C-alpha positions as CSV (number, residue, x, y, z in Angstrom):
1,M,-29.9,2.8,12.4
2,A,-28.2,5.6,14.4
3,D,-27.6,9.1,12.8
4,L,-24.1,8.5,11.6
5,D,-21.4,10.8,10.3
6,C,-20.9,8.8,7.1
7,D,-21.4,5.4,5.5
8,V,-17.7,4.6,5.1
9,L,-14.9,5.9,7.4
10,I,-11.5,5.3,5.8
11,I,-8.3,5.6,7.8
12,G,-5.4,6.6,5.6
13,G,-5.5,9.3,2.9
14,G,-2.9,7.7,0.6
15,P,-3.8,6.4,-2.9
16,T,-5.8,3.4,-1.7
17,G,-7.9,5.4,0.8
18,A,-8.5,8.3,-1.6
19,T,-9.4,5.9,-4.5
20,L,-11.7,3.9,-2.3
21,A,-13.6,7.0,-1.1
22,L,-14.0,8.2,-4.7
23,I,-15.4,4.8,-5.9
24,A,-17.6,4.2,-2.9
25,G,-19.0,7.8,-3.4
26,Q,-19.6,7.1,-7.1
27,Y,-21.9,4.2,-6.1
28,G,-23.9,6.0,-3.5
29,A,-21.9,6.1,-0.2
30,S,-20.9,9.0,1.9
31,A,-17.3,8.8,3.1
32,I,-14.8,10.5,5.4
33,V,-11.1,9.9,5.0
34,C,-9.0,10.5,8.0
35,E,-5.2,11.1,7.5
36,K,-2.7,11.6,10.4
37,E,-0.4,13.7,8.3
38,A,-1.0,17.4,7.5
39,D,-0.4,17.0,3.7
40,I,0.7,14.7,1.0
41,Y,4.2,13.2,1.5
42,P,6.3,15.4,-0.9
43,L,8.8,12.8,-2.2
44,P,8.5,9.8,-4.5
45,R,7.6,6.4,-3.1
46,A,5.8,4.0,-5.4
47,A,7.2,3.9,-9.0
48,H,4.8,2.1,-11.2
49,I,1.1,1.5,-12.0
50,D,-0.1,-0.8,-14.8
51,H,-2.9,-0.5,-17.4
52,E,-5.6,-1.8,-15.2
53,V,-4.9,0.7,-12.4
54,M,-4.8,3.5,-14.9
55,R,-8.3,2.4,-15.9
56,I,-9.4,2.5,-12.3
57,F,-8.1,6.1,-12.1
58,Q,-10.0,6.8,-15.4
59,S,-13.2,5.6,-13.7
60,V,-12.9,8.4,-11.1
61,G,-11.7,11.0,-13.5
62,T,-8.1,11.3,-12.6
63,A,-6.3,9.2,-15.2
64,D,-5.4,12.1,-17.6
65,P,-3.6,14.3,-15.0
66,I,-1.8,11.2,-13.7
67,A,-0.8,10.2,-17.2
68,A,0.5,13.7,-17.8
69,T,3.1,13.3,-15.1
70,S,4.0,9.7,-15.9
71,R,6.6,8.1,-18.3
72,C,6.6,4.9,-20.2
73,T,9.5,2.5,-21.2
74,Q,9.7,-0.3,-23.7
75,R,10.8,-3.1,-21.5
76,Y,12.0,-4.4,-18.1
77,D,15.3,-6.3,-18.3
78,F,17.0,-8.6,-15.7
79,L,20.7,-8.7,-16.5
80,T,23.8,-10.5,-15.3
81,A,26.7,-8.6,-13.8
82,D,28.3,-8.4,-17.3
83,G,25.1,-7.4,-19.1
84,Q,23.6,-10.6,-20.5
85,I,19.8,-10.9,-20.5
86,L,18.3,-13.3,-18.0
87,L,14.7,-12.1,-18.3
88,R,13.1,-9.6,-20.6
89,F,9.5,-8.3,-20.2
90,E,8.7,-6.4,-23.4
91,G,5.9,-4.2,-24.5
92,S,5.7,-2.1,-21.4
93,D,4.8,0.9,-23.5
94,Q,2.1,-0.9,-25.5
95,I,-1.6,-0.5,-24.7
96,G,-2.8,-3.2,-22.4
97,P,-6.2,-4.7,-21.9
98,G,-7.1,-1.9,-19.6
99,G,-6.8,0.6,-22.5
100,W,-3.6,2.3,-21.2
101,P,0.1,1.6,-21.5
102,G,1.2,-1.6,-19.8
103,A,3.6,0.1,-17.5
104,N,3.4,3.7,-16.3
105,M,6.2,5.1,-14.2
106,I,4.7,7.6,-11.8
107,H,5.5,10.5,-9.5
108,Q,3.4,9.5,-6.4
109,P,3.0,13.0,-5.0
110,S,1.4,14.2,-8.3
111,L,-0.8,11.1,-8.4
112,E,-2.0,11.7,-4.9
113,R,-2.6,15.4,-5.6
114,A,-4.9,14.4,-8.6
115,L,-6.9,12.1,-6.3
116,R,-7.2,14.6,-3.5
117,D,-8.3,17.4,-5.9
118,K,-11.0,15.1,-7.2
119,L,-12.0,14.2,-3.6
120,A,-12.4,17.8,-2.7
121,S,-14.8,18.3,-5.5
122,Q,-17.3,15.6,-4.3
123,A,-20.1,16.9,-2.0
124,R,-20.5,13.7,0.0
125,L,-16.8,13.0,0.5
126,D,-14.5,14.7,3.1
127,L,-10.8,14.5,4.0
128,K,-9.7,15.3,7.5
129,S,-6.0,15.9,7.9
130,R,-4.0,15.6,11.1
131,W,-6.6,13.1,12.5
132,A,-4.7,10.2,14.1
133,F,-6.7,7.0,14.6
134,I,-6.7,5.8,18.2
135,G,-9.2,3.0,18.3
136,Y,-12.8,1.9,17.6
137,E,-15.8,0.1,19.1
138,E,-18.4,-1.8,17.0
139,Q,-21.9,-1.1,18.3
140,G,-24.5,-3.2,16.5
141,D,-25.1,-1.6,13.1
142,H,-22.2,0.9,13.2
143,V,-18.7,1.6,14.3
144,V,-17.5,4.4,16.7
145,A,-13.9,5.5,16.0
146,S,-11.8,7.8,18.2
147,F,-9.1,10.2,17.0
148,E,-6.5,12.5,18.3
149,T,-6.6,15.8,16.3
150,A,-5.1,19.3,16.4
151,D,-8.3,20.3,18.2
152,G,-8.2,17.5,20.7
153,P,-10.0,14.2,20.9
154,Q,-12.7,13.5,18.4
155,V,-15.2,10.8,17.6
156,L,-16.8,9.7,14.3
157,T,-19.5,7.1,13.6
158,A,-19.9,5.1,10.4
159,R,-21.5,1.9,9.0
160,Y,-18.1,0.6,8.0
161,L,-14.5,1.3,9.0
162,V,-11.7,0.6,6.4
163,G,-8.1,0.5,7.4
164,A,-6.1,1.8,4.4
165,D,-3.4,2.9,6.8
166,G,-0.2,1.3,5.7
167,T,2.0,-1.6,6.7
168,R,1.9,-0.9,10.4
169,S,-1.9,-0.3,10.3
170,P,-3.3,0.8,13.6
171,V,-6.7,-0.4,12.4
172,R,-5.4,-3.9,11.8
173,T,-3.8,-3.9,15.2
174,A,-7.0,-2.6,16.9
175,A,-9.0,-5.4,15.2
176,G,-6.5,-8.0,16.4
177,I,-5.8,-9.3,12.9
178,G,-2.5,-11.1,12.4
179,M,-0.3,-11.4,9.3
180,D,0.8,-14.4,7.3
181,D,4.6,-13.9,6.8
182,L,5.7,-15.3,3.4
183,E,9.3,-15.1,4.5
184,F,10.9,-12.5,2.2
185,D,12.9,-9.9,4.1
186,E,15.7,-8.0,2.4
187,P,17.1,-4.5,3.3
188,W,17.6,-2.1,0.4
189,L,18.8,1.5,0.0
190,V,16.5,3.5,-2.2
191,I,17.8,6.6,-4.0
192,D,15.6,9.0,-6.0
193,A,17.1,11.6,-8.2
194,I,15.9,14.6,-10.3
195,V,17.1,14.3,-13.9
196,H,18.9,17.0,-15.7
197,D,20.2,15.0,-18.7
198,Y,18.0,12.1,-19.8
199,E,20.5,11.1,-22.5
200,R,23.0,9.8,-19.9
201,L,20.4,7.6,-18.2
202,P,19.1,4.2,-19.2
203,K,15.9,4.2,-21.3
204,V,14.5,1.0,-19.9
205,N,13.9,-0.5,-16.4
206,L,16.8,-2.7,-15.2
207,Q,17.5,-5.3,-12.5
208,I,21.2,-5.9,-12.3
209,C,21.6,-9.4,-10.9
210,D,25.2,-8.9,-9.6
211,P,26.0,-11.0,-6.5
212,A,28.5,-8.3,-5.5
213,R,25.6,-5.7,-5.2
214,P,22.1,-6.5,-6.6
215,T,20.8,-3.3,-8.1
216,T,17.6,-1.9,-9.5
217,C,17.5,1.1,-11.9
218,V,14.1,2.4,-13.1
219,L,12.4,5.4,-14.7
220,M,10.1,7.5,-12.5
221,G,7.5,10.2,-13.3
222,E,8.0,14.0,-13.3
223,G,11.6,14.1,-14.4
224,R,13.0,11.6,-11.9
225,H,15.0,8.3,-11.8
226,R,15.5,5.7,-9.1
227,W,18.2,3.3,-8.0
228,E,17.9,0.7,-5.4
229,F,20.9,-1.1,-3.9
230,M,20.8,-4.2,-1.8
231,I,22.5,-3.7,1.6
232,R,25.2,-6.2,2.5
233,P,25.2,-7.8,6.0
234,D,28.3,-5.9,7.0
235,E,26.8,-2.5,6.2
236,T,24.8,-0.3,8.5
237,T,21.8,1.9,7.8
238,E,23.8,5.0,8.8
239,Q,26.7,4.0,6.6
240,V,24.7,3.5,3.4
241,L,22.8,6.8,3.8
242,E,26.0,8.9,3.8
243,D,26.3,11.0,0.6
244,E,29.9,9.8,0.0
245,F,28.7,6.2,0.1
246,I,25.9,6.9,-2.4
247,E,28.3,8.8,-4.7
248,R,30.5,5.6,-4.9
249,L,27.4,3.5,-5.7
250,L,26.5,5.8,-8.5
251,E,30.0,6.1,-10.0
252,P,29.6,3.1,-12.4
253,W,26.5,4.7,-13.9
254,N,28.4,7.8,-14.9
255,V,25.6,10.2,-14.0
256,K,27.5,12.8,-12.1
257,G,26.0,16.1,-13.2
258,A,23.1,14.4,-14.9
259,V,21.1,14.0,-11.7
260,T,20.6,15.6,-8.3
261,L,19.9,13.5,-5.3
262,E,16.3,14.1,-4.0
263,R,15.6,11.3,-1.6
264,K,17.5,8.5,0.2
265,A,15.9,5.9,2.4
266,V,16.4,2.4,3.7
267,Y,13.5,-0.1,3.3
268,R,13.0,-3.7,4.3
269,F,11.3,-5.4,1.3
270,N,8.7,-7.8,2.9
271,A,6.0,-10.2,1.7
272,R,3.0,-10.5,4.1
273,V,-0.8,-11.0,3.8
274,A,-3.4,-10.3,6.6
275,K,-5.1,-13.5,7.9
276,A,-8.5,-11.7,7.6
277,W,-9.5,-8.7,5.5
278,R,-12.8,-8.3,7.2
279,K,-13.8,-8.5,10.9
280,G,-17.4,-7.5,11.4
281,R,-17.8,-3.9,10.2
282,V,-14.0,-3.4,9.8
283,L,-12.1,-4.0,6.6
284,L,-8.5,-3.7,5.4
285,A,-7.2,-2.5,2.1
286,G,-3.8,-1.7,0.5
287,D,-0.6,-2.2,2.6
288,A,-2.7,-2.8,5.7
289,A,-4.0,-6.1,4.1
290,H,-0.8,-7.1,2.2
291,Q,2.8,-6.1,1.5
292,T,4.7,-7.1,-1.6
293,P,8.3,-6.8,-2.6
294,P,8.7,-4.1,-5.3
295,F,10.3,-6.1,-8.1
296,A,7.0,-6.5,-10.0
297,G,5.9,-2.9,-9.3
298,Q,2.6,-4.1,-7.8
299,G,2.4,-2.4,-4.4
300,L,0.3,0.6,-5.2
301,C,-1.5,-1.5,-7.9
302,A,-2.7,-4.0,-5.4
303,G,-4.2,-1.2,-3.2
304,A,-6.0,0.4,-6.1
305,R,-7.4,-3.0,-7.1
306,D,-8.7,-3.4,-3.5
307,A,-10.4,0.0,-3.8
308,A,-12.0,-0.9,-7.1
309,N,-13.3,-4.3,-5.7
310,L,-14.5,-2.9,-2.4
311,G,-15.7,0.5,-3.4
312,W,-18.7,-0.5,-5.6
313,K,-19.8,-3.0,-3.0
314,L,-19.7,-0.5,-0.1
315,G,-21.5,2.0,-2.3
316,M,-24.3,-0.4,-3.4
317,I,-24.8,-1.5,0.2
318,A,-25.0,2.1,1.4
319,S,-27.5,3.0,-1.3
320,G,-29.7,0.0,-0.5
321,Q,-29.0,-1.9,-3.7
322,A,-27.2,-4.8,-2.1
323,A,-26.9,-6.7,1.2
324,D,-24.0,-6.6,3.6
325,S,-23.2,-10.2,2.6
326,L,-21.8,-8.8,-0.6
327,L,-18.7,-7.9,1.4
328,D,-18.1,-11.6,2.2
329,A,-16.7,-12.0,-1.4
330,Y,-14.0,-9.3,-0.9
331,Q,-11.1,-11.3,0.5
332,G,-12.0,-14.4,-1.6
333,E,-11.8,-12.4,-4.8
334,R,-8.8,-10.3,-4.0
335,E,-6.5,-12.5,-1.9
336,P,-5.6,-15.1,-4.7
337,H,-4.8,-12.2,-7.0
338,V,-2.6,-10.6,-4.4
339,R,-0.8,-13.9,-3.5
340,T,-0.1,-14.5,-7.2
341,M,1.4,-11.1,-7.6
342,I,3.4,-11.4,-4.4
343,G,4.6,-14.8,-5.7
344,M,5.8,-13.2,-8.9
345,A,7.5,-10.4,-7.1
346,M,9.2,-12.9,-4.8
347,M,10.4,-15.0,-7.8
348,M,11.9,-11.9,-9.3
349,G,13.4,-10.8,-6.0
350,K,15.0,-14.2,-5.4
351,T,16.4,-14.1,-8.9
352,V,17.9,-10.7,-8.2
353,C,19.0,-11.1,-4.6
354,I,21.5,-14.0,-4.9
355,T,24.7,-12.8,-3.3
356,D,26.7,-16.0,-3.3
357,P,29.0,-15.9,-6.4
358,V,28.8,-19.7,-7.0
359,A,25.0,-19.7,-6.7
360,A,24.7,-16.7,-8.9
361,A,26.9,-18.4,-11.6
362,I,24.6,-21.4,-11.5
363,R,21.6,-19.2,-11.8
364,D,23.1,-17.3,-14.8
365,E,24.0,-20.6,-16.6
366,Q,20.5,-22.1,-16.1
367,M,18.6,-18.9,-17.1
368,L,20.8,-18.1,-20.1
369,A,20.3,-21.7,-21.3
370,A,16.5,-21.5,-20.8
371,R,16.4,-18.3,-22.7
372,A,18.5,-19.7,-25.6
373,A,16.1,-22.6,-25.7
374,G,13.1,-20.3,-25.9
375,Q,11.9,-21.5,-22.4
376,S,12.4,-18.2,-20.5
377,P,9.4,-17.3,-18.3
378,D,9.2,-13.7,-19.5
379,G,6.7,-11.7,-21.6
380,R,3.8,-9.6,-20.6
381,M,2.7,-9.9,-17.0
382,E,-1.0,-10.7,-16.9
383,A,-3.3,-10.7,-13.9
384,P,-5.2,-13.8,-12.9
385,S,-9.0,-14.1,-13.2
386,L,-11.3,-14.1,-10.2
387,Q,-11.3,-17.7,-8.8
388,S,-14.4,-17.2,-6.7
389,G,-17.0,-14.6,-5.6
390,I,-19.6,-12.6,-7.5
391,K,-19.7,-14.4,-10.9
392,L,-21.8,-16.8,-12.9
393,D,-19.8,-20.0,-12.5
394,G,-19.7,-22.2,-15.6
395,S,-20.3,-19.5,-18.1
396,P,-17.5,-18.7,-20.6
397,A,-15.1,-15.9,-19.5
398,A,-16.7,-15.6,-16.0
399,G,-14.2,-14.0,-13.7
400,S,-11.9,-12.8,-16.4
401,Y,-10.9,-9.2,-17.0
402,F,-13.1,-7.4,-19.5
403,P,-10.9,-5.3,-21.8
404,Q,-11.4,-1.7,-22.6
405,L,-11.7,-2.3,-26.3
406,P,-10.4,0.3,-28.7
407,G,-12.6,2.6,-30.7
408,L,-12.2,3.0,-34.4
409,S,-11.0,6.5,-34.1
410,G,-8.3,5.6,-31.5
411,H,-9.5,8.5,-29.3
412,S,-12.7,7.3,-27.6
413,R,-12.6,5.0,-24.6
414,L,-15.3,2.4,-24.0
415,D,-15.6,3.1,-20.3
416,D,-16.2,6.8,-20.9
417,V,-19.1,5.9,-23.3
418,L,-20.8,3.4,-21.0
419,G,-20.0,5.1,-17.7
420,P,-19.8,3.6,-14.2
421,G,-21.8,0.6,-12.9
422,A,-22.5,-2.8,-14.2
423,W,-22.9,-3.2,-18.0
424,L,-25.1,-5.7,-19.9
425,I,-23.8,-5.7,-23.5
426,A,-25.9,-7.8,-25.9
427,R,-26.1,-8.5,-29.6
428,S,-29.7,-7.2,-29.7
429,A,-31.8,-5.0,-27.4
430,P,-31.6,-6.4,-23.9
431,P,-34.2,-5.9,-21.1
432,E,-33.6,-3.1,-18.7
433,V,-33.0,-3.6,-15.0
434,E,-32.4,-0.8,-12.5
435,G,-28.7,-0.5,-11.6
436,V,-27.4,-2.1,-14.8
437,A,-26.5,-0.2,-18.0
438,A,-28.1,-2.4,-20.7
439,I,-27.0,-1.7,-24.3
440,S,-27.2,-3.4,-27.7
441,L,-24.4,-3.6,-30.2
442,E,-26.9,-1.8,-32.5
443,D,-26.9,1.3,-30.3
444,G,-25.3,4.2,-31.9
445,R,-23.2,5.0,-28.8
446,L,-21.2,1.8,-29.5
447,S,-20.6,2.4,-33.2
448,E,-16.9,2.8,-32.7
449,F,-16.7,-0.4,-30.5
450,A,-19.3,-2.6,-32.1
451,A,-17.0,-4.7,-34.2
452,A,-14.5,-5.4,-31.4
453,L,-17.4,-6.2,-29.0
454,K,-19.0,-8.5,-31.5
455,D,-15.7,-10.3,-32.0
456,W,-15.3,-10.7,-28.2
457,L,-18.8,-12.2,-27.9
458,T,-18.2,-14.5,-30.8
459,R,-14.9,-15.8,-29.3
460,H,-16.8,-16.6,-26.2
461,Q,-19.8,-18.0,-28.0
462,A,-22.1,-15.6,-26.1
463,E,-25.2,-13.7,-26.9
464,A,-24.4,-11.2,-24.1
465,V,-21.9,-10.3,-21.4
466,L,-22.5,-8.8,-18.0
467,V,-19.6,-6.8,-16.7
468,R,-19.1,-6.0,-13.1
469,P,-18.5,-2.4,-11.9
470,D,-14.8,-3.2,-11.4
471,R,-14.6,-4.5,-15.0
472,Y,-14.4,-8.2,-14.3
473,V,-16.8,-10.4,-16.2
474,F,-19.8,-11.5,-14.1
475,G,-20.8,-14.0,-16.8
476,T,-21.9,-14.6,-20.4
477,G,-25.1,-16.1,-21.8
478,T,-28.6,-14.8,-22.6
479,P,-29.5,-11.3,-21.2
480,E,-32.4,-12.8,-19.2
481,K,-30.2,-15.4,-17.5
482,L,-27.5,-12.9,-16.7
483,L,-29.8,-10.3,-15.2
484,S,-31.6,-12.9,-13.1
485,A,-28.3,-14.3,-11.8
486,W,-26.9,-10.8,-11.1
487,T,-30.0,-9.8,-9.2
488,D,-29.8,-13.0,-7.2
489,Q,-26.2,-12.5,-6.2
490,I,-26.2,-8.8,-5.7
491,A,-29.6,-7.6,-4.6
492,I,-30.9,-10.3,-2.2
493,G,-31.5,-8.7,1.1
494,A,-31.3,-5.1,-0.3
495,E,-34.7,-4.3,1.1
496,Q,-33.5,-5.2,4.6
497,V,-30.4,-3.1,4.1
498,S,-32.4,0.0,3.2
499,A,-35.0,-0.6,5.9
């Protein structure tokens, strides 16, 4: 193999790219992140991350500073124009399976700063700002990528190139990868405001299903609030961005003097999925691979999950612990999850975005009747299990999400005790295998968690569980069977990789 600049070259320094670099580095890869902008975009964009994504940030040591700038709310309500409840998603502030609150309303610039500060502290990771990706060539066992920089044209070489470069993705374009359009396209005005008086603002997240003007109103992190207003066909972008127009939209909320306008922008809410997430040594992640409408708050979440899934695989390949074929599971594991979340967001969006008064009245009647009959499709939004990929098919719980079970004290976190990597948790002392943290329920380190872990194993009628580095269950069974199957699926060909 040629003398390369890094193992993984990531285009795009946003949350997906930075998280991917941190996780890949944690598992043994060197990485360079190239970002075309000079610094972090200073205004809010994404509004929400869930408990699983907070756990991902916990894994790279950034969850606490991110949580410090986030806010929580009890619920997410979908209301009729006159305030009746169509849907209600409760428990947003309760601890989810990932060990963090179910919904965390964020300030994206603060989140990105935490990730970049962590990136800067890692010896084998590097961030290059004002490096605009131009194109690439795949040359056998590596990729050569070209850039335009402040110092002129530059070239970098790497084993793998990852496009985490947003919806327009120059990497996706250069790779000739098309998009599957799921036919959701709605223009919305997004308004972010700095809050001066919280008492005059709603305390929960809202979707106002008013055919005259579908509206979103949600909390944000770091003392901010957001409104989103659907743009009517007879309105122009220039018109809706005028301050006087925005003031009229906010009048019914009675927040004059309670907030100051910080940002205004027009977006088209789309739903698309890349037809291929890997082409040779080029991979896609985040918005480059998929775009989701914002109604389920899963845009940034999906990119972080991509990073968690892809990062440990790239790291293990780079460190000679796994074969390149491990990457073949990436799209198969992530795409069904992404499409499920996009489907949920589209369902929510189609509920909100009805502008015909007659159709809206029919919607209201049907949904109010379903809610009165106890048949409303609300409650906690749960992520689906892995349908395929690196897992022991046929074993109980294989592919499900392994929870970050609470400690008795309420302060310790299981992931902090066991650390990164794959875990083998068994009722009695399991055999040890390189690359897997094997631990018994009798081990003193698990004293706070032993009862909850034992209960989990009992419910799944298992002697042991092997948990993947991204905290999905590889499988359950005897320790010997699990270790043998894990080695077969992960490490076959590792000797060729490191040769």
